[in-house]
C-alpha positions in Angstrom: -1.3 -17.0 -1.2 -0.9 -13.8 -3.1 -4.7 -13.6 -3.6 -5.4 -13.7 0.2 -2.5 -11.7 1.6 -3.4 -8.3 3.0 -0.3 -6.1 2.6 -0.9 -4.3 6.0 -0.7 -7.7 7.7 2.6 -8.8 6.1 5.4 -7.2 8.1 9.2 -7.1 7.9 11.1 -5.8 10.8 14.4 -3.9 10.4 16.9 -2.6 12.9 19.5 -0.2 11.5 18.7 -1.4 7.9 19.1 -5.1 8.8 16.1 -7.4 8.6 15.6 -9.0 12.0 12.2 -10.7 11.5 8.9 -11.0 9.8 5.2 -11.7 10.5 2.3 -12.8 8.3 -1.4 -12.9 9.2 -4.0 -13.8 6.7 -7.8 -13.7 6.8 -9.3 -17.0 8.0 -10.5 -18.2 4.6 -12.1 -21.3 6.2 -15.1 -19.1 7.0 -15.7 -18.7 3.2 -14.6 -22.3 2.3 -16.9 -24.1 4.7 -20.2 -23.2 3.0 -18.9 -24.5 -0.3 -18.7 -28.0 1.2 -15.6 -28.8 -0.7 -17.2 -28.2 -4.1 -16.4 -25.4 -6.5 -19.1 -26.3 -9.1 -21.8 -25.6 -9.7 -22.4 -23.1 -6.9 -19.3 -23.5 -4.6 -17.3 -20.7 -6.1 -20.3 -18.3 -5.8 -20.6 -19.3 -2.1 -16.9 -18.7 -1.5 -17.0 -15.3 -3.2 -20.1 -14.3 -1.2 -18.9 -15.5 2.2 -15.4 -14.0 1.8 -17.0 -10.7 2.7 -18.0 -12.1 6.0 -14.5 -13.0 7.1 -13.7 -11.0 10.3 -11.0 -13.2 11.8 -7.3 -13.7 11.1 -4.7 -16.4 11.5 -1.1 -15.5 12.2 0.6 -18.0 9.8 4.2 -17.2 10.4 6.4 -15.1 12.7 10.1 -15.3 12.9 12.8 -13.3 14.6 16.5 -14.0 14.3 18.0 -15.4 17.4 20.0 -12.5 18.7 16.8 -10.3 18.8 14.4 -12.9 20.3 14.6 -11.4 23.8 14.4 -7.7 22.6 10.7 -7.5 22.3 10.6 -7.8 18.5 8.0 -10.5 18.5 5.7 -8.5 20.8 6.1 -5.5 18.5 5.0 -7.6 15.6 2.0 -8.9 17.5 1.0 -5.4 18.6 1.3 -4.1 15.1 -0.7 -7.0 13.7 -3.4 -6.4 16.2 -3.5 -2.6 15.6 -3.6 -3.1 11.8 -6.3 -5.9 12.1 -8.5 -3.6 14.2 -8.1 -0.8 11.7 -9.1 -3.1 8.9 -12.2 -4.3 10.7 -11.0 -7.8 11.9 -11.9 -9.0 15.3 -10.5 -12.3 16.4 -7.0 -13.6 15.7 -5.7 -17.1 16.0 -2.0 -17.5 16.8 -1.7 -21.1 15.8 1.3 -23.2 15.0 3.4 -22.0 17.9 5.0 -24.9 19.6 4.1 -25.4 23.3 7.7 -25.4 24.3 8.4 -22.1 22.5 8.3 -20.1 25.8 9.3 -16.7 24.4 6.6 -16.7 21.7 3.9 -18.0 24.1 4.9 -15.5 26.7 4.6 -12.6 24.1 1.2 -13.8 23.0 -0.1 -14.2 26.6 1.2 -10.7 27.5 -1.1 -9.3 24.8 -4.1 -10.9 26.5 -4.5 -14.0 24.3 -5.6 -17.2 25.9 -4.7 -20.8 25.0 -7.7 -22.8 23.9 -6.0 -25.6 22.0 -2.7 -27.4 22.2 -1.1 -29.3 19.3 1.7 -31.7 20.1 4.3 -33.3 17.9 5.2 -36.9 18.7 8.1 -38.9 17.5 8.0 -42.6 17.1 9.8 -45.5 15.6 8.9 -47.7 12.7 9.2 -50.8 14.9 5.7 -52.4 15.0 6.9 -55.8 16.1 
């Protein structure tokens, strides 16, 4: 991950010297990986290096806020900072994936920033009883 992390998009939030949350957005490397077709050799690595310059979108990979600060707007502050930093760095689109659909606080923060839901992933639980 160290090779793809952009330091301006890795945030740690503090209140009175106490860490209360973090956020991490990374460039959407799928844009560079797709043209390689799953092959590094003989030309896949060259394609990845070429297309990495064309990456203009991000993915928010992780965002967490300790429970007592979840209703204090810390998550919205992280999102706003990520958006501001991303625009300054020349990124356009940003995907806020991996947020559970029942995480009302996070989804509300994202929607308040003008994002729209275009995909929903669900987790299902089952049993091993196949009889």
